[in-house]
KOLMI-541683 format. One line per 4 residues: number of its first residue (from 1); their letters; for each residue x, y, z of N, C-alpha, C. Coordinates in steps of 0.05 Angstrom, whole numbers, plus 5000, padded with zeros to 4 digits. Atoms other than C-alpha are relative to their C-alpha. Layout:
N
NUM	a	X/Y/Z/X/Y/Z/X/Y/Z  ...
This chain:
68
1	xxxx	5014/4976/4997/5003/4998/5000/5014/5029/5001  4986/4979/4999/5060/5046/5014/5010/5009/4976  4986/5008/5027/5090/5027/4946/4981/5029/4982  5017/4983/5021/5022/5056/4912/5000/5032/5008
5	xxxx	4996/4973/4993/5026/5117/4957/5019/5019/4983  4980/4994/5003/5091/5131/4932/5000/5005/4968  5002/4994/5027/5078/5127/4858/4978/5021/4991  5020/4980/5006/5014/5166/4860/5012/5034/5009
9	xxxx	4983/4973/4994/5056/5220/4896/5011/5017/4982  4974/4990/5024/5113/5227/4847/4984/5000/4974  5010/4996/5027/5061/5225/4786/4982/5021/5006  5011/4971/4995/5025/5288/4822/5021/5017/4996
13	xxxx	4974/4979/5002/5094/5321/4830/5002/5010/4970  4992/4994/5024/5110/5310/4760/4985/5015/4980  5020/4982/5015/5046/5335/4736/5000/5028/5010  4994/4969/4994/5050/5403/4770/5020/5008/4994
17	xxxx	4979/4986/5013/5120/5410/4750/4996/5002/4970  5001/4990/5028/5105/5405/4680/4977/5019/4989  5025/4974/5013/5037/5445/4681/5013/5032/5012  4986/4971/4994/5083/5500/4715/5017/5006/4975
21	xxxx	4982/4987/5031/5132/5494/4655/4986/5011/4977  5014/4994/5025/5078/5496/4607/4986/5021/4998  5015/4972/4993/5046/5552/4640/5022/5020/4989  4984/4981/5016/5110/5591/4632/5007/5004/4972
25	xxxx	4990/5003/5027/5125/5570/4564/4975/5021/4986  5027/4983/5015/5050/5599/4540/5015/5026/5008  4993/4977/4992/5067/5661/4583/5019/5012/4988  4975/4990/5013/5131/5679/4549/4990/5001/4967
29	xxxx	5015/5001/5031/5101/5660/4485/4986/5017/4990  5018/4978/5005/5045/5707/4494/5020/5024/4998  4990/4975/4997/5090/5760/4509/5021/5008/4978  4984/5000/5025/5139/5748/4449/4980/5012/4976
33	xxxx	5013/4987/5023/5080/5757/4403/4992/5023/5002  5012/4972/4998/5050/5817/4433/5020/5025/4999  4991/4978/5004/5104/5850/4432/5018/5009/4978  5000/4985/5023/5108/5858/4361/4984/5018/4989
37	xxxx	5023/4995/5006/5045/5874/4352/4998/5033/5009  5007/4975/4985/5046/5940/4402/5013/5023/4990  4989/4977/5009/5055/6010/4384/4995/5023/5019  5015/4976/4976/5050/6071/4431/4979/5021/4981
41	xxxx	5016/4987/5013/4993/6117/4420/5008/5030/5009  4993/4971/5004/5009/6190/4410/4975/5017/5020  5023/4981/4985/4972/6234/4468/4987/5017/4987  5014/4977/5019/4920/6280/4445/5012/5025/5008
45	xxxx	4992/4972/4998/4940/6349/4432/4979/5020/5011  5021/4987/4990/4912/6401/4472/5004/5030/4999  4991/4973/5003/4912/6480/4470/5016/5012/5010  4975/4990/4984/4970/6516/4482/4998/5011/5026
49	xxxx	5011/4989/4972/4967/6539/4559/4979/4981/5020  5014/5023/4986/4923/6482/4581/5016/4975/5006  4985/5015/4989/4945/6428/4627/4988/4977/4983  5010/5029/5012/4904/6372/4584/4976/4995/5014
53	xxxx	5029/5011/4988/4846/6358/4637/4977/5020/4992  5026/4986/5015/4785/6374/4605/4971/4986/5022  5032/5004/4978/4713/6372/4647/4984/4993/4983  5024/5012/5020/4670/6331/4598/4976/4994/5009
57	xxxx	5029/5005/4985/4602/6318/4611/5001/4964/5007  4994/5020/4983/4617/6245/4632/5015/5005/5028  4994/4995/4974/4662/6274/4683/4980/5011/5015  5017/4982/4981/4614/6325/4705/4976/4979/5008
61	xxxx	5025/5021/4990/4559/6267/4713/5016/4977/5024  4985/5012/4977/4613/6228/4756/4999/5013/5022  5002/4981/4980/4622/6286/4799/4971/5002/5015  5030/5001/4982/4548/6294/4810/4986/4978/5011
65	xxxx	5008/5024/4979/4536/6222/4829/5023/4991/5017  4979/5005/4982/4599/6219/4868/4992/5020/5024  4998/4979/4985/4580/6281/4904/5015/5022/5006  4973/4979/4998/4643/6319/4895/4995/5027/4999
């Protein structure tokens, strides 16, 4: 009976080891593929002398609902 437990625990350990390596490989592949596609977006240009913050309708609605 103890031999059976050893075999089961060794199999489980191997499973988790291989699952961890597989997850790491998938993550590395995803990072490699996404690095080729990404481009930085240029920030929206604002009028000279303005900091860039605009109080638009949805911002006003948020302030209204949160009672700021």
